[in-house]
BAVOSE-868133 format. One record per atom (N, C-alpha, C, O, CB): residue number from 1; x, y, z; residue in one letter; atom name; chain. Coordinates in nm, 3 decimals. Glycine has a CB too. Layout:
# residues N
num; c1; c2; c3; residuo; atomo; cadena
NUM; X; Y; Z; A; CA; A
...
# end
This chain:
# residues 117
num; c1; c2; c3; residuo; atomo; cadena
1; 0.454; 29.419; 11.736; M; N; A
1; 0.525; 29.501; 11.642; M; CA; A
1; 0.654; 29.432; 11.600; M; C; A
1; 0.725; 29.376; 11.683; M; O; A
1; 0.555; 29.639; 11.702; M; CB; A
2; 0.683; 29.435; 11.471; S; N; A
2; 0.803; 29.373; 11.417; S; CA; A
2; 0.912; 29.476; 11.393; S; C; A
2; 0.886; 29.591; 11.358; S; O; A
2; 0.771; 29.299; 11.288; S; CB; A
3; 1.035; 29.431; 11.414; I; N; A
3; 1.152; 29.513; 11.386; I; CA; A
3; 1.199; 29.479; 11.245; I; C; A
3; 1.221; 29.362; 11.214; I; O; A
3; 1.266; 29.490; 11.493; I; CB; A
4; 1.214; 29.579; 11.161; E; N; A
4; 1.263; 29.559; 11.025; E; CA; A
4; 1.417; 29.555; 11.030; E; C; A
4; 1.480; 29.655; 11.064; E; O; A
4; 1.212; 29.672; 10.927; E; CB; A
5; 1.476; 29.442; 10.997; L; N; A
5; 1.621; 29.427; 11.000; L; CA; A
5; 1.678; 29.463; 10.863; L; C; A
5; 1.631; 29.414; 10.760; L; O; A
5; 1.663; 29.283; 11.041; L; CB; A
6; 1.781; 29.548; 10.863; T; N; A
6; 1.837; 29.594; 10.736; T; CA; A
6; 1.989; 29.579; 10.728; T; C; A
6; 2.049; 29.614; 10.626; T; O; A
6; 1.800; 29.738; 10.713; T; CB; A
7; 2.050; 29.529; 10.835; S; N; A
7; 2.195; 29.513; 10.831; S; CA; A
7; 2.237; 29.386; 10.905; S; C; A
7; 2.164; 29.335; 10.990; S; O; A
7; 2.265; 29.635; 10.892; S; CB; A
8; 2.355; 29.339; 10.872; K; N; A
8; 2.408; 29.219; 10.938; K; CA; A
8; 2.428; 29.245; 11.087; K; C; A
8; 2.406; 29.155; 11.170; K; O; A
8; 2.542; 29.177; 10.872; K; CB; A
9; 2.468; 29.366; 11.122; E; N; A
9; 2.488; 29.401; 11.262; E; CA; A
9; 2.357; 29.393; 11.341; E; C; A
9; 2.355; 29.343; 11.453; E; O; A
9; 2.547; 29.542; 11.273; E; CB; A
10; 2.250; 29.443; 11.282; E; N; A
10; 2.118; 29.435; 11.348; E; CA; A
10; 2.077; 29.290; 11.367; E; C; A
10; 2.029; 29.251; 11.473; E; O; A
10; 2.011; 29.511; 11.266; E; CB; A
11; 2.097; 29.209; 11.263; L; N; A
11; 2.062; 29.067; 11.271; L; CA; A
11; 2.143; 28.998; 11.380; L; C; A
11; 2.087; 28.924; 11.461; L; O; A
11; 2.085; 28.998; 11.135; L; CB; A
12; 2.273; 29.021; 11.383; E; N; A
12; 2.358; 28.959; 11.485; E; CA; A
12; 2.319; 29.002; 11.625; E; C; A
12; 2.320; 28.922; 11.718; E; O; A
12; 2.504; 28.993; 11.460; E; CB; A
13; 2.284; 29.130; 11.640; R; N; A
13; 2.245; 29.182; 11.771; R; CA; A
13; 2.116; 29.114; 11.820; R; C; A
13; 2.108; 29.073; 11.936; R; O; A
13; 2.225; 29.335; 11.765; R; CB; A
14; 2.018; 29.102; 11.733; V; N; A
14; 1.891; 29.042; 11.775; V; CA; A
14; 1.908; 28.892; 11.800; V; C; A
14; 1.845; 28.838; 11.891; V; O; A
14; 1.782; 29.067; 11.669; V; CB; A
15; 1.991; 28.825; 11.722; L; N; A
15; 2.011; 28.681; 11.743; L; CA; A
15; 2.094; 28.650; 11.868; L; C; A
15; 2.095; 28.536; 11.914; L; O; A
15; 2.079; 28.621; 11.621; L; CB; A
16; 2.163; 28.750; 11.921; S; N; A
16; 2.241; 28.727; 12.043; S; CA; A
16; 2.153; 28.735; 12.169; S; C; A
16; 2.202; 28.715; 12.280; S; O; A
16; 2.355; 28.829; 12.053; S; CB; A
17; 2.027; 28.765; 12.151; S; N; A
17; 1.932; 28.774; 12.263; S; CA; A
17; 1.912; 28.637; 12.328; S; C; A
17; 1.924; 28.533; 12.263; S; O; A
17; 1.797; 28.831; 12.215; S; CB; A
18; 1.882; 28.639; 12.458; D; N; A
18; 1.848; 28.516; 12.528; D; CA; A
18; 1.702; 28.476; 12.507; D; C; A
18; 1.661; 28.368; 12.547; D; O; A
18; 1.876; 28.531; 12.677; D; CB; A
19; 1.625; 28.564; 12.445; E; N; A
19; 1.484; 28.535; 12.418; E; CA; A
19; 1.469; 28.479; 12.276; E; C; A
19; 1.553; 28.505; 12.190; E; O; A
19; 1.398; 28.663; 12.436; E; CB; A
20; 1.363; 28.403; 12.251; P; N; A
20; 1.339; 28.353; 12.116; P; CA; A
20; 1.312; 28.469; 12.019; P; C; A
20; 1.251; 28.569; 12.055; P; O; A
20; 1.220; 28.254; 12.115; P; CB; A
21; 1.358; 28.452; 11.896; V; N; A
21; 1.343; 28.553; 11.793; V; CA; A
21; 1.269; 28.490; 11.675; V; C; A
21; 1.310; 28.386; 11.623; V; O; A
21; 1.482; 28.609; 11.749; V; CB; A
22; 1.162; 28.553; 11.633; V; N; A
22; 1.084; 28.509; 11.517; V; CA; A
22; 1.117; 28.603; 11.402; V; C; A
22; 1.096; 28.724; 11.411; V; O; A
22; 0.928; 28.508; 11.549; V; CB; A
23; 1.170; 28.546; 11.292; I; N; A
23; 1.204; 28.630; 11.177; I; CA; A
23; 1.120; 28.587; 11.057; I; C; A
23; 1.121; 28.471; 11.016; I; O; A
23; 1.356; 28.620; 11.144; I; CB; A
24; 1.050; 28.684; 11.004; E; N; A
24; 0.970; 28.665; 10.882; E; CA; A
24; 1.053; 28.714; 10.764; E; C; A
24; 1.102; 28.827; 10.764; E; O; A
24; 0.831; 28.741; 10.891; E; CB; A
25; 1.067; 28.630; 10.663; Y; N; A
25; 1.137; 28.664; 10.540; Y; CA; A
25; 1.031; 28.686; 10.433; Y; C; A
25; 0.949; 28.598; 10.408; Y; O; A
25; 1.241; 28.552; 10.497; Y; CB; A
26; 1.032; 28.804; 10.370; Y; N; A
26; 0.924; 28.835; 10.278; Y; CA; A
26; 0.975; 28.909; 10.155; Y; C; A
26; 1.081; 28.970; 10.154; Y; O; A
26; 0.818; 28.918; 10.348; Y; CB; A
27; 0.893; 28.900; 10.050; D; N; A
27; 0.914; 28.975; 9.927; D; CA; A
27; 0.793; 29.066; 9.914; D; C; A
27; 0.681; 29.017; 9.898; D; O; A
27; 0.931; 28.879; 9.799; D; CB; A
28; 0.812; 29.197; 9.920; P; N; A
28; 0.697; 29.289; 9.922; P; CA; A
28; 0.612; 29.285; 9.795; P; C; A
28; 0.498; 29.332; 9.796; P; O; A
28; 0.746; 29.428; 9.942; P; CB; A
29; 0.665; 29.230; 9.687; D; N; A
29; 0.589; 29.223; 9.562; D; CA; A
29; 0.512; 29.093; 9.545; D; C; A
29; 0.440; 29.077; 9.447; D; O; A
29; 0.682; 29.242; 9.445; D; CB; A
30; 0.526; 29.002; 9.637; E; N; A
30; 0.464; 28.871; 9.627; E; CA; A
30; 0.336; 28.865; 9.710; E; C; A
30; 0.336; 28.899; 9.828; E; O; A
30; 0.562; 28.762; 9.673; E; CB; A
31; 0.228; 28.824; 9.647; E; N; A
31; 0.098; 28.819; 9.716; E; CA; A
31; 0.102; 28.726; 9.837; E; C; A
31; 0.046; 28.758; 9.942; E; O; A
31; -0.011; 28.773; 9.618; E; CB; A
32; 0.168; 28.610; 9.823; G; N; A
32; 0.177; 28.517; 9.935; G; CA; A
32; 0.245; 28.578; 10.056; G; C; A
32; 0.206; 28.553; 10.170; G; O; A
32; 0.253; 28.392; 9.893; G; CB; A
33; 0.347; 28.660; 10.031; S; N; A
33; 0.417; 28.727; 10.141; S; CA; A
33; 0.326; 28.828; 10.211; S; C; A
33; 0.331; 28.844; 10.333; S; O; A
33; 0.543; 28.798; 10.089; S; CB; A
34; 0.243; 28.896; 10.133; K; N; A
34; 0.151; 28.994; 10.192; K; CA; A
34; 0.051; 28.926; 10.285; K; C; A
34; 0.025; 28.974; 10.395; K; O; A
34; 0.077; 29.070; 10.081; K; CB; A
35; -0.004; 28.814; 10.240; V; N; A
35; -0.100; 28.739; 10.322; V; CA; A
35; -0.031; 28.684; 10.447; V; C; A
35; -0.084; 28.694; 10.557; V; O; A
35; -0.164; 28.623; 10.240; V; CB; A
36; 0.088; 28.627; 10.428; F; N; A
36; 0.162; 28.566; 10.539; F; CA; A
36; 0.202; 28.672; 10.642; F; C; A
36; 0.204; 28.643; 10.761; F; O; A
36; 0.286; 28.493; 10.487; F; CB; A
37; 0.233; 28.793; 10.597; S; N; A
37; 0.268; 28.901; 10.690; S; CA; A
37; 0.154; 28.929; 10.786; S; C; A
37; 0.177; 28.955; 10.904; S; O; A
37; 0.305; 29.028; 10.613; S; CB; A
38; 0.031; 28.925; 10.736; E; N; A
38; -0.085; 28.946; 10.822; E; CA; A
38; -0.097; 28.834; 10.925; E; C; A
38; -0.134; 28.858; 11.040; E; O; A
38; -0.213; 28.954; 10.738; E; CB; A
39; -0.064; 28.712; 10.883; V; N; A
39; -0.068; 28.597; 10.974; V; CA; A
39; 0.035; 28.617; 11.086; V; C; A
39; 0.006; 28.594; 11.203; V; O; A
39; -0.040; 28.464; 10.898; V; CB; A
40; 0.155; 28.658; 11.048; V; N; A
40; 0.261; 28.680; 11.147; V; CA; A
40; 0.223; 28.793; 11.243; V; C; A
40; 0.255; 28.786; 11.362; V; O; A
40; 0.395; 28.712; 11.077; V; CB; A
41; 0.157; 28.896; 11.193; K; N; A
41; 0.109; 29.005; 11.280; K; CA; A
41; 0.010; 28.950; 11.383; K; C; A
41; 0.016; 28.985; 11.501; K; O; A
41; 0.043; 29.117; 11.196; K; CB; A
42; -0.081; 28.864; 11.338; E; N; A
42; -0.177; 28.802; 11.430; E; CA; A
42; -0.105; 28.716; 11.533; E; C; A
42; -0.140; 28.718; 11.651; E; O; A
42; -0.280; 28.717; 11.352; E; CB; A
43; -0.005; 28.642; 11.489; L; N; A
43; 0.074; 28.559; 11.580; L; CA; A
43; 0.138; 28.647; 11.687; L; C; A
43; 0.140; 28.612; 11.805; L; O; A
43; 0.182; 28.479; 11.502; L; CB; A
44; 0.190; 28.760; 11.647; G; N; A
44; 0.252; 28.854; 11.740; G; CA; A
44; 0.156; 28.908; 11.844; G; C; A
44; 0.196; 28.938; 11.957; G; O; A
44; 0.313; 28.967; 11.665; G; CB; A
45; 0.030; 28.921; 11.807; K; N; A
45; -0.071; 28.973; 11.900; K; CA; A
45; -0.101; 28.875; 12.014; K; C; A
45; -0.132; 28.917; 12.125; K; O; A
45; -0.199; 29.005; 11.826; K; CB; A
46; -0.093; 28.744; 11.985; V; N; A
46; -0.129; 28.644; 12.086; V; CA; A
46; -0.007; 28.585; 12.156; V; C; A
46; -0.021; 28.517; 12.258; V; O; A
46; -0.209; 28.533; 12.022; V; CB; A
47; 0.111; 28.610; 12.103; A; N; A
47; 0.233; 28.548; 12.156; A; CA; A
47; 0.282; 28.618; 12.282; A; C; A
47; 0.249; 28.733; 12.309; A; O; A
47; 0.343; 28.550; 12.051; A; CB; A
48; 0.360; 28.545; 12.358; D; N; A
48; 0.424; 28.598; 12.478; D; CA; A
48; 0.505; 28.722; 12.442; D; C; A
48; 0.570; 28.726; 12.338; D; O; A
48; 0.515; 28.490; 12.544; D; CB; A
49; 0.500; 28.822; 12.527; S; N; A
49; 0.568; 28.948; 12.498; S; CA; A
49; 0.720; 28.936; 12.498; S; C; A
49; 0.789; 29.027; 12.452; S; O; A
49; 0.526; 29.053; 12.599; S; CB; A
50; 0.773; 28.825; 12.548; R; N; A
50; 0.919; 28.806; 12.547; R; CA; A
50; 0.972; 28.765; 12.410; R; C; A
50; 1.091; 28.775; 12.384; R; O; A
50; 0.958; 28.701; 12.650; R; CB; A
51; 0.882; 28.719; 12.323; L; N; A
51; 0.924; 28.684; 12.187; L; CA; A
51; 0.957; 28.811; 12.110; L; C; A
51; 0.885; 28.911; 12.120; L; O; A
51; 0.814; 28.603; 12.113; L; CB; A
52; 1.065; 28.807; 12.035; I; N; A
52; 1.107; 28.922; 11.954; I; CA; A
52; 1.069; 28.893; 11.809; I; C; A
52; 1.115; 28.794; 11.752; I; O; A
52; 1.261; 28.949; 11.968; I; CB; A
53; 0.987; 28.978; 11.750; F; N; A
53; 0.944; 28.961; 11.611; F; CA; A
53; 1.020; 29.056; 11.520; F; C; A
53; 1.027; 29.176; 11.546; F; O; A
53; 0.792; 28.984; 11.598; F; CB; A
54; 1.077; 29.000; 11.413; C; N; A
54; 1.154; 29.079; 11.317; C; CA; A
54; 1.112; 29.040; 11.175; C; C; A
54; 1.049; 28.937; 11.153; C; O; A
54; 1.308; 29.058; 11.336; C; CB; A
55; 1.149; 29.126; 11.081; R; N; A
55; 1.119; 29.101; 10.940; R; CA; A
55; 1.243; 29.133; 10.858; R; C; A
55; 1.322; 29.221; 10.892; R; O; A
55; 0.996; 29.185; 10.891; R; CB; A
56; 1.258; 29.059; 10.747; I; N; A
56; 1.366; 29.087; 10.652; I; CA; A
56; 1.307; 29.088; 10.512; I; C; A
56; 1.247; 28.990; 10.467; I; O; A
56; 1.481; 28.982; 10.663; I; CB; A
57; 1.325; 29.199; 10.443; N; N; A
57; 1.284; 29.213; 10.304; N; CA; A
57; 1.394; 29.146; 10.220; N; C; A
57; 1.504; 29.200; 10.207; N; O; A
57; 1.263; 29.366; 10.262; N; CB; A
58; 1.365; 29.029; 10.165; V; N; A
58; 1.468; 28.953; 10.093; V; CA; A
58; 1.507; 29.017; 9.961; V; C; A
58; 1.615; 28.988; 9.908; V; O; A
58; 1.420; 28.811; 10.068; V; CB; A
59; 1.422; 29.101; 9.907; K; N; A
59; 1.454; 29.171; 9.782; K; CA; A
59; 1.561; 29.277; 9.805; K; C; A
59; 1.653; 29.292; 9.724; K; O; A
59; 1.328; 29.235; 9.723; K; CB; A
60; 1.549; 29.350; 9.915; E; N; A
60; 1.642; 29.457; 9.945; E; CA; A
60; 1.764; 29.411; 10.024; E; C; A
60; 1.870; 29.473; 10.017; E; O; A
60; 1.572; 29.566; 10.020; E; CB; A
61; 1.749; 29.302; 10.100; H; N; A
61; 1.856; 29.258; 10.190; H; CA; A
61; 1.879; 29.107; 10.178; H; C; A
61; 1.872; 29.035; 10.277; H; O; A
61; 1.822; 29.295; 10.337; H; CB; A
62; 1.905; 29.062; 10.058; S; N; A
62; 1.921; 28.919; 10.032; S; CA; A
62; 2.035; 28.857; 10.112; S; C; A
62; 2.030; 28.738; 10.144; S; O; A
62; 1.945; 28.896; 9.884; S; CB; A
63; 2.137; 28.934; 10.145; A; N; A
63; 2.250; 28.882; 10.223; A; CA; A
63; 2.207; 28.839; 10.364; A; C; A
63; 2.274; 28.757; 10.427; A; O; A
63; 2.360; 28.987; 10.233; A; CB; A
64; 2.095; 28.893; 10.412; L; N; A
64; 2.046; 28.858; 10.546; L; CA; A
64; 1.954; 28.736; 10.542; L; C; A
64; 1.911; 28.687; 10.647; L; O; A
64; 1.971; 28.977; 10.607; L; CB; A
65; 1.926; 28.687; 10.424; A; N; A
65; 1.830; 28.576; 10.407; A; CA; A
65; 1.901; 28.449; 10.361; A; C; A
65; 1.849; 28.375; 10.276; A; O; A
65; 1.720; 28.615; 10.307; A; CB; A
66; 2.017; 28.423; 10.417; E; N; A
66; 2.095; 28.307; 10.379; E; CA; A
66; 2.016; 28.178; 10.397; E; C; A
66; 1.961; 28.152; 10.504; E; O; A
66; 2.225; 28.301; 10.459; E; CB; A
67; 2.011; 28.097; 10.292; G; N; A
67; 1.941; 27.969; 10.299; G; CA; A
67; 1.792; 27.977; 10.275; G; C; A
67; 1.724; 27.874; 10.273; G; O; A
67; 1.965; 27.908; 10.430; G; CB; A
68; 1.739; 28.096; 10.257; I; N; A
68; 1.596; 28.111; 10.230; I; CA; A
68; 1.578; 28.108; 10.079; I; C; A
68; 1.616; 28.203; 10.010; I; O; A
68; 1.539; 28.244; 10.293; I; CB; A
69; 1.521; 28.002; 10.029; G; N; A
69; 1.506; 27.988; 9.885; G; CA; A
69; 1.375; 28.042; 9.832; G; C; A
69; 1.365; 28.076; 9.714; G; O; A
69; 1.517; 27.846; 9.848; G; CB; A
70; 1.276; 28.050; 9.917; E; N; A
70; 1.146; 28.097; 9.873; E; CA; A
70; 1.083; 28.182; 9.983; E; C; A
70; 1.116; 28.169; 10.101; E; O; A
70; 1.053; 27.979; 9.836; E; CB; A
71; 0.994; 28.266; 9.940; T; N; A
71; 0.919; 28.347; 10.036; T; CA; A
71; 0.771; 28.322; 10.013; T; C; A
71; 0.730; 28.287; 9.903; T; O; A
71; 0.953; 28.500; 10.023; T; CB; A
72; 0.692; 28.339; 10.115; P; N; A
72; 0.730; 28.378; 10.249; P; CA; A
72; 0.797; 28.262; 10.324; P; C; A
72; 0.781; 28.145; 10.289; P; O; A
72; 0.609; 28.427; 10.327; P; CB; A
73; 0.871; 28.299; 10.426; A; N; A
73; 0.934; 28.200; 10.513; A; CA; A
73; 0.942; 28.259; 10.653; A; C; A
73; 0.935; 28.380; 10.672; A; O; A
73; 1.077; 28.160; 10.460; A; CB; A
74; 0.956; 28.170; 10.749; L; N; A
74; 0.965; 28.213; 10.888; L; CA; A
74; 1.061; 28.120; 10.960; L; C; A
74; 1.057; 27.998; 10.942; L; O; A
74; 0.825; 28.214; 10.957; L; CB; A
75; 1.147; 28.179; 11.040; R; N; A
75; 1.237; 28.102; 11.125; R; CA; A
75; 1.224; 28.152; 11.268; R; C; A
75; 1.205; 28.271; 11.293; R; O; A
75; 1.385; 28.112; 11.075; R; CB; A
76; 1.236; 28.057; 11.361; V; N; A
76; 1.242; 28.093; 11.502; V; CA; A
76; 1.381; 28.053; 11.550; V; C; A
76; 1.425; 27.939; 11.532; V; O; A
76; 1.128; 28.021; 11.586; V; CB; A
77; 1.450; 28.149; 11.612; F; N; A
77; 1.583; 28.128; 11.665; F; CA; A
77; 1.576; 28.131; 11.817; F; C; A
77; 1.498; 28.205; 11.876; F; O; A
77; 1.682; 28.234; 11.612; F; CB; A
78; 1.659; 28.049; 11.880; Y; N; A
78; 1.674; 28.053; 12.024; Y; CA; A
78; 1.822; 28.039; 12.055; Y; C; A
78; 1.886; 27.941; 12.019; Y; O; A
78; 1.590; 27.940; 12.093; Y; CB; A
79; 1.874; 28.139; 12.123; K; N; A
79; 2.018; 28.145; 12.155; K; CA; A
79; 2.102; 28.130; 12.030; K; C; A
79; 2.205; 28.062; 12.030; K; O; A
79; 2.055; 28.036; 12.255; K; CB; A
80; 2.058; 28.196; 11.921; G; N; A
80; 2.133; 28.201; 11.797; G; CA; A
80; 2.114; 28.085; 11.702; G; C; A
80; 2.168; 28.086; 11.592; G; O; A
80; 2.273; 28.212; 11.828; G; CB; A
81; 2.038; 27.984; 11.742; N; N; A
81; 2.017; 27.865; 11.660; N; CA; A
81; 1.874; 27.859; 11.607; N; C; A
81; 1.779; 27.897; 11.676; N; O; A
81; 2.048; 27.739; 11.740; N; CB; A
82; 1.859; 27.810; 11.485; V; N; A
82; 1.725; 27.789; 11.428; V; CA; A
82; 1.661; 27.670; 11.498; V; C; A
82; 1.717; 27.560; 11.500; V; O; A
82; 1.732; 27.767; 11.272; V; CB; A
83; 1.544; 27.693; 11.556; I; N; A
83; 1.472; 27.583; 11.621; I; CA; A
83; 1.342; 27.548; 11.549; I; C; A
83; 1.282; 27.444; 11.575; I; O; A
83; 1.442; 27.619; 11.767; I; CB; A
84; 1.300; 27.635; 11.459; F; N; A
84; 1.178; 27.610; 11.381; F; CA; A
84; 1.190; 27.686; 11.250; F; C; A
84; 1.244; 27.797; 11.245; F; O; A
84; 1.048; 27.655; 11.459; F; CB; A
85; 1.140; 27.623; 11.144; E; N; A
85; 1.141; 27.690; 11.013; E; CA; A
85; 1.019; 27.646; 10.933; E; C; A
85; 0.982; 27.529; 10.932; E; O; A
85; 1.271; 27.658; 10.936; E; CB; A
86; 0.958; 27.743; 10.867; Q; N; A
86; 0.849; 27.713; 10.774; Q; CA; A
86; 0.872; 27.796; 10.648; Q; C; A
86; 0.898; 27.916; 10.654; Q; O; A
86; 0.709; 27.745; 10.837; Q; CB; A
87; 0.863; 27.728; 10.535; R; N; A
87; 0.876; 27.796; 10.406; R; CA; A
87; 0.744; 27.785; 10.333; R; C; A
87; 0.682; 27.678; 10.330; R; O; A
87; 0.992; 27.736; 10.320; R; CB; A
88; 0.701; 27.895; 10.274; G; N; A
88; 0.575; 27.896; 10.201; G; CA; A
88; 0.457; 27.909; 10.296; G; C; A
88; 0.472; 27.913; 10.418; G; O; A
88; 0.562; 27.771; 10.118; G; CB; A
89; 0.341; 27.915; 10.237; C; N; A
89; 0.218; 27.925; 10.315; C; CA; A
89; 0.107; 27.853; 10.241; C; C; A
89; 0.120; 27.818; 10.124; C; O; A
89; 0.179; 28.074; 10.343; C; CB; A
90; -0.003; 27.831; 10.311; F; N; A
90; -0.117; 27.761; 10.254; F; CA; A
90; -0.212; 27.855; 10.180; F; C; A
90; -0.294; 27.811; 10.100; F; O; A
90; -0.193; 27.689; 10.362; F; CB; A
91; -0.200; 27.985; 10.207; G; N; A
91; -0.289; 28.081; 10.144; G; CA; A
91; -0.420; 28.101; 10.218; G; C; A
91; -0.504; 28.182; 10.178; G; O; A
91; -0.318; 28.038; 10.004; G; CB; A
92; -0.436; 28.028; 10.326; D; N; A
92; -0.554; 28.041; 10.412; D; CA; A
92; -0.505; 28.094; 10.546; D; C; A
92; -0.444; 28.019; 10.622; D; O; A
92; -0.632; 27.903; 10.428; D; CB; A
93; -0.529; 28.220; 10.578; P; N; A
93; -0.474; 28.279; 10.700; P; CA; A
93; -0.502; 28.201; 10.828; P; C; A
93; -0.414; 28.187; 10.913; P; O; A
93; -0.526; 28.417; 10.716; P; CB; A
94; -0.623; 28.150; 10.844; K; N; A
94; -0.655; 28.074; 10.965; K; CA; A
94; -0.573; 27.946; 10.973; K; C; A
94; -0.523; 27.910; 11.080; K; O; A
94; -0.804; 28.040; 10.969; K; CB; A
95; -0.560; 27.876; 10.861; L; N; A
95; -0.481; 27.754; 10.858; L; CA; A
95; -0.333; 27.784; 10.882; L; C; A
95; -0.266; 27.713; 10.957; L; O; A
95; -0.500; 27.681; 10.724; L; CB; A
96; -0.282; 27.889; 10.817; D; N; A
96; -0.142; 27.927; 10.838; D; CA; A
96; -0.113; 27.959; 10.984; D; C; A
96; -0.012; 27.916; 11.039; D; O; A
96; -0.106; 28.047; 10.751; D; CB; A
97; -0.202; 28.034; 11.047; L; N; A
97; -0.183; 28.069; 11.188; L; CA; A
97; -0.186; 27.945; 11.276; L; C; A
97; -0.103; 27.931; 11.366; L; O; A
97; -0.291; 28.169; 11.233; L; CB; A
98; -0.279; 27.856; 11.251; M; N; A
98; -0.290; 27.734; 11.331; M; CA; A
98; -0.164; 27.649; 11.316; M; C; A
98; -0.110; 27.601; 11.416; M; O; A
98; -0.413; 27.652; 11.289; M; CB; A
99; -0.116; 27.632; 11.194; V; N; A
99; 0.004; 27.550; 11.170; V; CA; A
99; 0.126; 27.613; 11.237; V; C; A
99; 0.205; 27.543; 11.301; V; O; A
99; 0.029; 27.534; 11.018; V; CB; A
100; 0.142; 27.744; 11.224; L; N; A
100; 0.254; 27.812; 11.288; L; CA; A
100; 0.249; 27.795; 11.440; L; C; A
100; 0.349; 27.758; 11.502; L; O; A
100; 0.255; 27.960; 11.252; L; CB; A
101; 0.136; 27.822; 11.498; R; N; A
101; 0.123; 27.813; 11.644; R; CA; A
101; 0.152; 27.672; 11.693; R; C; A
101; 0.226; 27.653; 11.790; R; O; A
101; -0.017; 27.856; 11.688; R; CB; A
102; 0.095; 27.573; 11.628; R; N; A
102; 0.116; 27.434; 11.672; R; CA; A
102; 0.262; 27.392; 11.654; R; C; A
102; 0.319; 27.327; 11.742; R; O; A
102; 0.025; 27.339; 11.595; R; CB; A
103; 0.319; 27.428; 11.541; G; N; A
103; 0.458; 27.390; 11.514; G; CA; A
103; 0.554; 27.454; 11.613; G; C; A
103; 0.641; 27.386; 11.668; G; O; A
103; 0.497; 27.429; 11.374; G; CB; A
104; 0.540; 27.583; 11.635; I; N; A
104; 0.629; 27.654; 11.727; I; CA; A
104; 0.606; 27.607; 11.870; I; C; A
104; 0.702; 27.587; 11.945; I; O; A
104; 0.608; 27.807; 11.717; I; CB; A
105; 0.482; 27.588; 11.907; R; N; A
105; 0.450; 27.540; 12.042; R; CA; A
105; 0.515; 27.403; 12.067; R; C; A
105; 0.570; 27.380; 12.175; R; O; A
105; 0.297; 27.530; 12.062; R; CB; A
106; 0.508; 27.313; 11.970; A; N; A
106; 0.567; 27.180; 11.985; A; CA; A
106; 0.719; 27.190; 12.006; A; C; A
106; 0.776; 27.118; 12.088; A; O; A
106; 0.536; 27.092; 11.862; A; CB; A
107; 0.783; 27.278; 11.931; V; N; A
107; 0.928; 27.296; 11.947; V; CA; A
107; 0.959; 27.355; 12.084; V; C; A
107; 1.052; 27.309; 12.151; V; O; A
107; 0.984; 27.388; 11.835; V; CB; A
108; 0.883; 27.456; 12.127; F; N; A
108; 0.905; 27.515; 12.259; F; CA; A
108; 0.891; 27.408; 12.368; F; C; A
108; 0.972; 27.403; 12.460; F; O; A
108; 0.806; 27.630; 12.284; F; CB; A
109; 0.789; 27.325; 12.358; E; N; A
109; 0.768; 27.220; 12.457; E; CA; A
109; 0.884; 27.121; 12.457; E; C; A
109; 0.925; 27.074; 12.563; E; O; A
109; 0.636; 27.147; 12.430; E; CB; A
110; 0.936; 27.088; 12.338; S; N; A
110; 1.043; 26.990; 12.329; S; CA; A
110; 1.173; 27.038; 12.394; S; C; A
110; 1.255; 26.957; 12.438; S; O; A
110; 1.069; 26.957; 12.184; S; CB; A
111; 1.192; 27.171; 12.399; I; N; A
111; 1.313; 27.224; 12.464; I; CA; A
111; 1.280; 27.287; 12.600; I; C; A
111; 1.361; 27.359; 12.659; I; O; A
111; 1.380; 27.328; 12.374; I; CB; A
112; 1.160; 27.256; 12.648; R; N; A
112; 1.114; 27.302; 12.781; R; CA; A
112; 1.117; 27.454; 12.794; R; C; A
112; 1.161; 27.510; 12.894; R; O; A
112; 1.200; 27.239; 12.890; R; CB; A
113; 1.069; 27.518; 12.691; L; N; A
113; 1.059; 27.664; 12.691; L; CA; A
113; 0.912; 27.699; 12.711; L; C; A
113; 0.828; 27.668; 12.627; L; O; A
113; 1.115; 27.726; 12.558; L; CB; A
114; 0.883; 27.762; 12.822; S; N; A
114; 0.744; 27.790; 12.858; S; CA; A
114; 0.704; 27.931; 12.817; S; C; A
114; 0.714; 28.026; 12.895; S; O; A
114; 0.723; 27.771; 13.009; S; CB; A
115; 0.660; 27.943; 12.692; L; N; A
115; 0.614; 28.071; 12.639; L; CA; A
115; 0.483; 28.051; 12.566; L; C; A
115; 0.463; 27.948; 12.501; L; O; A
115; 0.720; 28.134; 12.545; L; CB; A
116; 0.393; 28.148; 12.578; K; N; A
116; 0.266; 28.141; 12.508; K; CA; A
116; 0.287; 28.175; 12.360; K; C; A
116; 0.355; 28.272; 12.326; K; O; A
116; 0.162; 28.237; 12.573; K; CB; A
117; 0.229; 28.094; 12.276; I; N; A
117; 0.238; 28.121; 12.133; I; CA; A
117; 0.102; 28.097; 12.069; I; C; A
117; 0.086; 28.113; 11.949; I; O; A
117; 0.346; 28.033; 12.066; I; CB; A
# end
C-alpha cells in the first residue's frame, strides 16, 4: 500500500525514516503514469515490508516534485538521500518491473542494504 503525500511536512517526515522510501511521481491524466503505477504496486507486493512506498501527484503537488521533469518517475531515498532514480517507463509492465527490481537491488547491494526487492 502506498501513502499519498500531499504536504511538505508529510514528505519531510517520511524522508526522515531510517528505512528506504520509494516515491512514485505521477500525473493522473497521463497513460504512462497509470501503467507505471500498476508496476509500482506489483513491486510493493514483492518488496521487503520495511520499504515505505509513497506517491506524489505532480499535478496537484508540484512543489513536492522538485527536480522531476517528467512523469512517471520513481526515486528511492535512504536516510534522506536519493539513492536510485528512474524517469519514464518502457510501456511494458513486465520489462518496467524487471528494470526497477534490478536497478534498486544493485543499489541496495552497493550500500550493503539487505532488503528483498
